[in-house]
ZAPA-222963 format. One record per residue (C-alpha): residue number from 1; residue in one letter; x, y, z. Coordinates in nm, 3 decimals. Each point is the difference from the previous one (the first is absolute). Layout:
<atoms>
seq; type; px; py; pz
NUM; A; X; Y; Z
...
</atoms>
This chain:
<atoms>
seq; type; px; py; pz
1; M; 1.129; -0.202; -3.631
2; K; -0.367; 0.018; 0.095
3; K; -0.224; 0.019; -0.307
4; I; -0.137; 0.341; -0.089
5; K; -0.379; 0.016; 0.023
6; V; -0.136; 0.191; -0.301
7; G; -0.358; 0.104; -0.077
8; I; -0.150; 0.036; -0.349
9; L; -0.319; 0.190; -0.081
10; T; -0.126; 0.019; -0.359
11; M; -0.206; 0.303; -0.097
12; S; -0.301; -0.017; -0.232
13; D; -0.256; 0.213; -0.182
14; G; -0.287; 0.149; 0.201
15; R; -0.251; -0.079; -0.276
16; D; -0.136; -0.341; 0.088
17; Y; -0.028; -0.134; -0.356
18; L; 0.369; 0.081; -0.071
19; H; 0.108; -0.130; 0.338
20; Q; -0.164; -0.334; -0.079
21; E; 0.135; -0.009; -0.357
22; Y; 0.359; 0.039; 0.120
23; E; -0.019; -0.184; 0.331
24; Q; 0.168; -0.316; -0.131
25; I; 0.291; 0.179; -0.168
26; N; 0.047; 0.213; 0.312
27; M; 0.031; -0.308; 0.219
28; E; 0.231; -0.171; -0.250
29; Y; 0.241; 0.291; 0.010
30; Q; -0.017; 0.003; 0.378
31; E; 0.074; -0.372; 0.013
32; D; 0.300; 0.051; -0.232
33; I; 0.149; 0.246; 0.251
34; K; -0.070; -0.232; 0.293
35; E; 0.160; -0.299; -0.172
36; A; 0.304; 0.198; -0.113
37; L; 0.068; 0.137; 0.348
38; E; -0.056; -0.327; 0.181
39; G; 0.220; -0.172; -0.257
40; T; 0.299; 0.196; 0.126
41; G; -0.032; -0.160; 0.344
42; L; 0.031; 0.345; 0.160
43; F; -0.365; 0.095; 0.041
44; E; -0.327; -0.103; 0.157
45; V; -0.277; 0.159; -0.205
46; V; -0.340; 0.104; 0.134
47; A; -0.217; 0.073; -0.306
48; G; -0.338; 0.170; -0.016
49; N; -0.304; -0.222; -0.043
50; Q; -0.147; 0.206; -0.283
51; P; 0.078; 0.299; -0.221
52; I; -0.102; 0.320; 0.177
53; N; -0.298; 0.174; -0.161
54; S; -0.142; 0.208; 0.286
55; N; 0.111; 0.198; 0.301
56; E; -0.150; -0.266; 0.223
57; A; 0.202; -0.272; -0.174
58; A; 0.315; 0.213; 0.022
59; K; -0.042; 0.038; 0.375
60; R; -0.089; -0.366; 0.055
61; E; 0.287; -0.146; -0.205
62; A; 0.256; 0.247; 0.135
63; K; -0.099; -0.081; 0.359
64; K; 0.071; -0.368; -0.071
65; L; 0.357; 0.093; -0.089
66; E; 0.025; 0.209; 0.316
67; E; -0.125; -0.289; 0.213
68; A; 0.244; -0.238; -0.172
69; G; 0.292; 0.226; 0.094
70; V; 0.141; 0.052; -0.348
71; E; 0.321; 0.204; -0.018
72; A; -0.067; 0.165; -0.337
73; T; -0.291; 0.022; -0.244
74; I; -0.007; -0.029; -0.378
75; F; -0.289; 0.185; -0.167
76; N; -0.052; -0.182; -0.332
77; Y; -0.151; 0.164; -0.311
78; T; -0.088; -0.203; -0.308
79; I; -0.288; 0.207; -0.141
80; W; -0.142; 0.348; 0.048
81; C; -0.111; 0.024; 0.362
82; Y; -0.139; 0.270; 0.222
83; P; 0.286; 0.179; 0.183
84; Q; -0.220; 0.056; 0.305
85; Y; 0.034; -0.369; 0.093
86; T; 0.375; 0.036; 0.041
87; A; -0.056; 0.310; 0.214
88; V; -0.238; -0.191; 0.227
89; A; 0.215; -0.315; 0.016
90; Q; 0.315; 0.185; 0.107
91; N; -0.178; 0.102; 0.320
92; F; 0.014; -0.363; 0.115
93; A; 0.240; -0.205; -0.212
94; P; 0.350; 0.021; 0.155
95; G; 0.267; 0.188; -0.195
96; P; 0.247; 0.049; -0.153
97; Y; -0.192; -0.013; -0.328
98; L; 0.099; -0.123; -0.345
99; L; -0.232; 0.097; -0.287
100; F; 0.033; -0.262; -0.274
101; C; -0.157; -0.024; -0.345
102; N; 0.019; -0.235; -0.293
103; L; 0.116; 0.123; -0.338
104; H; -0.253; -0.088; -0.271
105; P; -0.150; 0.242; -0.255
106; S; -0.348; -0.154; 0.012
107; E; -0.023; 0.035; 0.379
108; C; 0.011; 0.331; 0.185
109; G; 0.200; -0.109; 0.303
110; M; 0.255; 0.273; -0.046
111; V; -0.271; 0.265; -0.016
112; G; -0.152; -0.137; 0.320
113; M; 0.335; -0.002; 0.176
114; M; 0.089; 0.354; -0.106
115; A; -0.336; 0.132; 0.115
116; A; 0.041; -0.172; 0.337
117; A; 0.357; 0.131; 0.030
118; G; -0.119; 0.355; -0.057
119; T; -0.260; -0.049; 0.268
120; L; 0.255; -0.122; 0.255
121; E; 0.233; 0.287; -0.085
122; Q; -0.280; 0.245; 0.077
123; L; -0.048; -0.179; 0.332
124; D; 0.376; 0.014; 0.069
125; V; 0.020; -0.380; 0.029
126; K; 0.341; -0.150; -0.086
127; F; 0.011; -0.277; -0.262
128; K; 0.206; -0.147; -0.281
129; K; -0.119; -0.076; -0.354
130; L; 0.091; -0.307; -0.205
131; W; -0.133; -0.122; -0.334
132; G; 0.045; -0.302; -0.226
133; S; -0.052; -0.374; 0.019
134; V; 0.089; -0.166; 0.328
135; K; 0.104; -0.301; -0.211
136; E; 0.298; 0.201; -0.127
137; P; 0.302; -0.049; 0.230
138; E; 0.093; 0.369; -0.010
139; V; -0.347; 0.104; 0.118
140; L; -0.012; -0.266; 0.271
141; D; 0.346; 0.107; 0.119
142; K; -0.118; 0.360; 0.035
143; M; -0.309; -0.111; 0.189
144; T; 0.208; -0.220; 0.228
145; A; 0.248; 0.281; 0.070
146; F; -0.279; 0.236; 0.102
147; L; -0.165; -0.255; 0.226
148; K; 0.330; -0.083; 0.171
149; A; 0.060; 0.369; 0.063
150; A; -0.357; 0.051; 0.122
151; A; 0.025; -0.289; 0.244
152; A; 0.339; 0.118; 0.128
153; V; -0.141; 0.344; 0.075
154; K; -0.312; -0.148; 0.160
155; R; 0.199; -0.245; 0.213
156; L; 0.216; 0.274; 0.149
157; R; -0.306; 0.126; 0.186
158; G; -0.024; -0.135; 0.352
159; M; 0.363; -0.112; 0.011
160; T; 0.233; 0.069; 0.292
161; F; 0.367; 0.090; -0.031
162; G; 0.223; -0.103; 0.288
163; N; 0.260; 0.271; 0.064
164; F; 0.278; -0.148; 0.213
165; G; 0.215; 0.273; 0.147
166; G; -0.080; 0.311; -0.202
167; R; 0.219; 0.222; -0.215
168; P; 0.351; -0.132; -0.074
169; L; 0.318; 0.196; -0.061
170; G; -0.179; 0.333; -0.046
171; M; -0.182; -0.099; -0.324
172; Y; -0.300; 0.219; -0.083
173; T; -0.091; -0.224; -0.296
174; A; -0.044; -0.296; 0.235
175; V; -0.277; 0.164; 0.205
176; A; -0.356; 0.055; -0.124
177; N; -0.299; 0.187; 0.139
178; L; -0.241; -0.230; 0.188
179; E; -0.300; 0.217; -0.076
180; Q; 0.084; 0.009; -0.371
181; W; 0.041; -0.379; -0.013
182; Q; -0.344; -0.049; 0.153
183; K; -0.166; 0.258; -0.225
184; E; 0.158; -0.105; -0.328
185; F; 0.062; -0.372; 0.044
186; G; -0.213; -0.110; 0.296
187; I; 0.312; -0.126; 0.184
188; D; 0.053; 0.021; 0.375
189; V; 0.344; 0.011; 0.162
190; E; 0.082; -0.196; 0.315
191; N; 0.319; 0.114; 0.177
192; V; 0.186; -0.289; 0.161
193; E; 0.302; 0.009; 0.229
194; Q; 0.304; -0.184; -0.134
195; D; 0.057; -0.157; 0.340
196; D; -0.320; -0.194; -0.064
197; I; 0.189; -0.192; -0.272
198; I; 0.257; -0.111; 0.257
199; R; -0.260; -0.100; 0.258
200; A; -0.215; -0.189; -0.253
201; G; 0.306; -0.172; -0.147
202; E; 0.110; -0.124; 0.341
203; K; -0.329; -0.191; 0.023
204; A; 0.062; -0.196; -0.321
205; A; 0.018; -0.371; 0.070
206; D; 0.355; -0.136; 0.007
207; E; -0.093; -0.288; -0.230
208; K; -0.132; 0.243; -0.263
209; V; 0.321; 0.201; 0.016
210; E; 0.214; -0.312; -0.031
211; H; -0.208; -0.121; -0.296
212; A; 0.039; 0.338; -0.173
213; F; 0.374; 0.002; 0.069
214; A; 0.038; -0.348; -0.152
215; W; -0.210; 0.104; -0.303
216; L; 0.222; 0.303; -0.064
217; S; 0.317; -0.201; 0.058
218; E; -0.108; -0.262; -0.253
219; L; -0.135; 0.224; -0.278
220; T; 0.219; 0.311; 0.014
221; G; 0.296; 0.001; -0.238
222; K; 0.247; 0.126; 0.260
223; I; -0.013; 0.124; 0.357
224; E; 0.319; 0.190; 0.077
225; Y; 0.026; -0.016; 0.378
226; D; 0.283; 0.216; 0.134
227; G; -0.037; -0.066; 0.370
228; E; -0.086; 0.362; 0.073
229; G; -0.243; 0.183; -0.232
230; L; -0.168; -0.323; -0.108
231; T; -0.025; -0.303; 0.225
232; P; -0.254; -0.282; 0.018
233; E; -0.143; 0.170; 0.309
234; K; -0.051; 0.330; -0.180
235; L; -0.159; -0.174; -0.298
236; K; -0.242; -0.172; 0.236
237; Q; -0.072; 0.340; 0.156
238; Q; -0.092; 0.128; -0.349
239; I; -0.227; -0.300; -0.043
240; R; -0.168; 0.089; 0.331
241; S; -0.050; 0.357; -0.123
242; Y; -0.178; -0.139; -0.308
243; Y; -0.232; -0.214; 0.211
244; G; -0.057; 0.295; 0.232
245; L; -0.101; 0.221; -0.291
246; R; -0.235; -0.267; -0.136
247; D; -0.164; -0.027; 0.342
248; I; -0.047; 0.378; 0.030
249; I; -0.130; 0.028; -0.357
250; S; -0.256; -0.271; 0.067
251; K; -0.117; 0.122; 0.339
252; R; -0.028; 0.366; -0.098
253; G; -0.152; -0.064; -0.341
254; L; 0.276; 0.177; -0.195
255; D; -0.014; -0.024; -0.379
256; F; 0.344; 0.142; -0.081
257; I; 0.280; 0.143; 0.208
258; G; 0.314; 0.209; 0.025
259; I; 0.286; -0.046; 0.247
260; K; 0.231; 0.284; 0.102
261; A; 0.275; -0.230; 0.138
262; H; 0.281; 0.258; -0.037
263; G; 0.159; 0.126; 0.318
264; D; -0.208; -0.222; 0.224
265; L; -0.023; -0.363; -0.106
266; T; 0.310; 0.032; -0.218
267; D; 0.204; 0.126; 0.296
268; R; -0.125; -0.218; 0.285
269; Y; -0.187; -0.307; -0.132
270; V; 0.050; -0.128; -0.357
271; T; -0.083; 0.136; -0.343
272; M; -0.340; -0.068; -0.154
273; D; 0.143; -0.096; -0.343
274; L; -0.091; -0.367; 0.021
275; A; -0.344; 0.066; 0.146
276; E; -0.084; 0.264; -0.263
277; A; 0.121; -0.221; -0.285
278; L; -0.210; -0.296; 0.113
279; L; -0.309; 0.211; 0.069
280; N; 0.014; 0.116; -0.362
281; D; 0.063; -0.355; -0.126
282; P; -0.278; -0.237; -0.118
283; Y; 0.128; -0.267; 0.244
284; D; 0.180; -0.038; 0.330
285; F; 0.136; -0.278; 0.221
286; D; -0.351; -0.144; 0.037
287; G; -0.105; -0.013; -0.368
288; P; -0.173; 0.215; -0.264
289; K; -0.168; 0.320; 0.117
290; E; -0.129; 0.330; -0.128
291; P; 0.269; 0.269; -0.022
292; I; -0.034; 0.263; 0.273
293; V; 0.131; 0.338; -0.110
294; A; 0.270; 0.115; 0.242
295; A; 0.188; 0.322; -0.073
296; T; 0.333; 0.060; 0.163
297; E; 0.067; 0.337; 0.165
298; S; -0.376; 0.011; 0.063
299; D; -0.043; 0.177; -0.333
300; M; -0.375; 0.061; -0.010
301; D; -0.031; 0.117; -0.361
302; G; 0.239; -0.275; -0.102
303; A; -0.217; -0.257; 0.178
304; L; -0.312; 0.143; -0.166
305; T; 0.165; -0.024; -0.341
306; M; 0.089; -0.360; 0.076
307; Q; -0.349; -0.080; 0.126
308; I; -0.156; 0.131; -0.322
309; F; 0.242; -0.220; -0.197
310; K; -0.094; -0.299; 0.215
311; L; -0.373; 0.060; -0.042
312; L; 0.046; 0.027; -0.378
313; T; 0.216; -0.310; -0.038
314; G; -0.005; -0.214; 0.313
315; M; 0.378; -0.028; -0.034
316; P; 0.297; 0.098; 0.221
317; V; 0.106; 0.362; -0.040
318; L; 0.353; 0.141; -0.009
319; F; 0.116; 0.274; 0.237
320; A; 0.335; 0.160; -0.080
321; D; 0.213; 0.311; 0.022
322; V; 0.094; 0.187; -0.313
323; R; 0.361; -0.073; 0.092
324; H; 0.232; 0.054; -0.300
325; Y; 0.020; 0.038; -0.378
326; D; 0.272; -0.192; -0.184
327; K; 0.073; 0.191; -0.321
328; E; 0.226; -0.268; -0.146
329; N; -0.266; -0.272; 0.015
330; D; -0.301; 0.232; -0.022
331; V; -0.166; -0.145; 0.309
332; W; -0.147; 0.137; 0.319
333; F; 0.083; -0.170; 0.328
334; F; -0.332; -0.030; 0.185
335; S; 0.111; -0.128; 0.340
336; N; -0.104; 0.013; 0.365
337; S; 0.100; -0.200; 0.306
338; G; -0.358; -0.095; 0.081
339; T; -0.325; -0.104; -0.166
340; H; 0.143; -0.173; -0.310
341; A; -0.219; -0.311; -0.008
342; T; 0.200; -0.315; -0.072
343; Y; -0.252; -0.055; -0.283
344; F; 0.199; 0.244; -0.213
345; A; 0.305; -0.227; 0.012
346; G; -0.171; -0.250; -0.233
347; A; -0.353; 0.124; -0.074
348; S; -0.137; -0.341; 0.099
349; M; -0.280; -0.103; 0.233
350; D; 0.233; -0.278; 0.116
351; P; 0.209; 0.134; 0.291
352; G; 0.281; -0.241; -0.079
353; E; 0.043; 0.144; -0.349
354; N; 0.040; 0.348; 0.142
355; L; 0.192; -0.066; 0.319
356; K; 0.274; -0.195; -0.177
357; N; 0.096; 0.339; -0.149
358; V; -0.004; 0.175; 0.340
359; T; 0.290; 0.061; 0.236
360; L; -0.056; 0.107; 0.358
361; Y; 0.288; 0.237; 0.076
362; P; 0.082; 0.169; 0.329
363; E; -0.156; 0.345; 0.018
364; T; 0.222; 0.300; -0.063
365; H; 0.143; 0.222; 0.274
366; Y; -0.292; 0.238; -0.062
367; Y; -0.207; -0.239; 0.210
368; P; 0.203; -0.095; 0.311
369; A; -0.267; -0.236; 0.138
370; G; 0.082; -0.235; -0.285
371; G; -0.198; -0.277; -0.163
372; A; -0.018; -0.121; -0.360
373; S; -0.025; 0.211; -0.311
374; V; -0.199; -0.185; -0.268
375; H; 0.227; 0.032; -0.304
376; H; -0.077; -0.097; -0.360
377; F; 0.000; 0.142; -0.351
378; A; -0.354; 0.036; -0.132
379; K; -0.094; -0.231; -0.285
380; E; -0.014; 0.150; -0.348
381; G; -0.340; 0.097; -0.136
382; E; -0.240; 0.275; -0.101
383; V; -0.118; 0.207; 0.297
384; T; -0.235; 0.286; 0.069
385; L; 0.134; 0.243; 0.260
386; A; -0.189; 0.282; 0.167
387; R; -0.020; 0.243; 0.291
388; L; -0.271; 0.207; 0.162
389; A; 0.104; 0.348; 0.107
390; R; -0.159; 0.322; 0.126
391; K; 0.044; 0.360; -0.104
392; N; -0.201; 0.272; 0.172
393; G; -0.207; -0.275; 0.157
394; K; -0.104; -0.161; -0.330
395; Y; 0.102; -0.355; -0.091
396; S; 0.152; -0.094; -0.334
397; M; 0.111; -0.334; -0.144
398; T; 0.333; -0.033; -0.181
399; I; 0.021; -0.315; -0.212
400; V; 0.326; -0.138; -0.140
401; P; -0.010; -0.288; -0.251
402; A; 0.335; -0.180; 0.030
403; R; 0.194; -0.322; -0.024
404; I; 0.209; -0.168; 0.268
405; V; 0.315; -0.142; -0.159
406; Q; 0.273; -0.238; 0.108
407; F; 0.366; -0.049; -0.087
408; D; 0.227; -0.294; 0.074
409; K; 0.038; -0.073; 0.371
410; E; 0.353; 0.134; 0.030
411; K; -0.092; 0.330; -0.166
412; M; -0.312; 0.044; 0.215
413; A; 0.201; -0.066; 0.315
414; E; 0.262; 0.252; -0.112
415; M; -0.269; 0.259; -0.075
416; G; -0.182; -0.065; 0.326
417; N; 0.320; 0.035; 0.198
418; T; 0.033; 0.360; -0.116
419; T; -0.304; 0.088; 0.214
420; T; -0.090; -0.210; 0.306
421; P; 0.104; -0.362; -0.067
422; A; -0.241; -0.153; 0.253
423; W; -0.311; 0.159; -0.150
424; P; -0.222; -0.136; -0.278
425; V; 0.003; 0.178; -0.335
426; A; -0.238; 0.022; -0.296
427; F; 0.210; 0.114; -0.296
428; T; -0.256; 0.189; -0.205
429; R; -0.020; 0.169; -0.339
430; I; -0.264; 0.266; -0.049
431; Q; -0.125; 0.168; -0.316
432; V; 0.093; 0.362; 0.071
433; P; 0.346; 0.159; 0.033
434; A; 0.152; 0.003; 0.346
435; D; -0.019; 0.378; 0.028
436; E; -0.372; -0.004; -0.078
437; F; -0.067; -0.275; 0.253
438; I; 0.189; 0.186; 0.274
439; E; -0.181; 0.321; -0.087
440; K; -0.350; -0.147; 0.000
441; F; -0.003; -0.292; 0.244
442; P; -0.148; 0.132; 0.327
443; C; 0.200; -0.165; 0.281
444; N; 0.266; -0.250; 0.110
445; H; -0.219; -0.315; 0.013
446; I; -0.136; -0.192; -0.299
447; H; -0.235; -0.300; -0.020
448; G; -0.118; -0.249; -0.258
449; V; -0.102; -0.343; -0.125
450; Y; 0.093; -0.227; -0.288
451; G; -0.216; 0.052; -0.311
452; N; -0.164; 0.290; -0.180
453; Y; -0.261; 0.170; 0.219
454; V; 0.027; 0.353; -0.134
455; E; -0.364; 0.012; -0.113
456; E; -0.133; -0.137; 0.330
457; L; 0.203; 0.254; 0.199
458; K; -0.118; 0.285; -0.224
459; L; -0.362; -0.103; 0.047
460; A; 0.039; -0.035; 0.377
461; A; 0.159; 0.346; 0.018
462; E; -0.282; 0.148; -0.208
463; L; -0.261; -0.156; 0.227
464; L; 0.184; 0.150; 0.298
465; N; 0.007; 0.345; -0.164
466; M; 0.378; 0.005; -0.022
467; D; 0.225; 0.166; -0.254
468; I; 0.201; -0.254; -0.202
469; Q; 0.359; 0.020; -0.123
470; I; 0.140; -0.281; -0.217
471; L; 0.377; -0.006; -0.053
472; Q; 0.036; -0.176; -0.335
</atoms>
């Protein structure tokens, strides 16, 4: 993932003799923050050249951050400092803003931070406060979480969502308001005809298709050809659809996409399951790549949820239906025919480690055009699940800390066969009773990544002025 560019400005006292007395300690604290952040490998830090002790200095140093293109700014307070400098600096230094102070009784950093915070509140400027030593892991973790969230929110702006085909199967929750997306997130929506996928795929070079077919044939655990729903020719057609999508995404400058598929491609061409899975993967037939969020059923709010996850983590994101609850084993079946990245079969950056656990089954009769369904059981591990939803036009974020679990292969196959045997499944345990989850979760699609990203999601939702619901 591209490093996050962070700015740091350290505030000082407006009385020159005190500014000079504390200049060295101010710069030492600033350097501690810079070193700690750069030590994570996640950040590129642009630090102020001097502690700010005048309005002129505040403007000058803040403009340097603006010119450098930082994605968030830390205002640093180690001593008492004039709050006006923060007020001036925020006119130029790019937000979101984190106000940070040291914790030491002989230094008035906390007083300086609280005075600056009160000033920004009067100006109705959004910010987050943090205090302590950046050398403490807990404090650094909180700082890192905020900066990840800030960058994710900032990076949404200027993005383009590719909407292939429009609303599927009558789902209101899959369609968002274009005007609202531009106003709240800075995202544009490009509508694309699904026939374009077919036309672009037909132009894929035969040698590339044959190479991809050989790659899948070698690495995939099983390919269950049946001579009708799944044939080598139909698998190659799915490969062409993937290359067609990559070509459209590149030429039209799309950052993330959704594909309707149902009723059109699934009836008369082939399903998009393989293409969607590989778009979301961190690799394809041609080597490592950045995951490209692709939501099946062209679910716009689902895709946006996934894109926020991707911007926070850089990792592949799960898309699934809330399919079934198994009382006996206390697990949810999160399953969908499309969009399950093969990454979830092994949680490895090595495609071979994941694909050996994948079976390409013939698609079900729901999709008469046929093709392969990308089947696997998601690898066990801690996950953070979430969903954006709207009520009366206002967005909220529902966050679900959870754990994907596995059983022995025979039992998982038996459990999977009770739903749709050809589809991938993430057997998942959540922290709230089933009745509460059903009551409070806002729609039929759920998304997530491995790891604990509850704090980052909360911070991103706060920065986007969303209500937050955590089911734990």
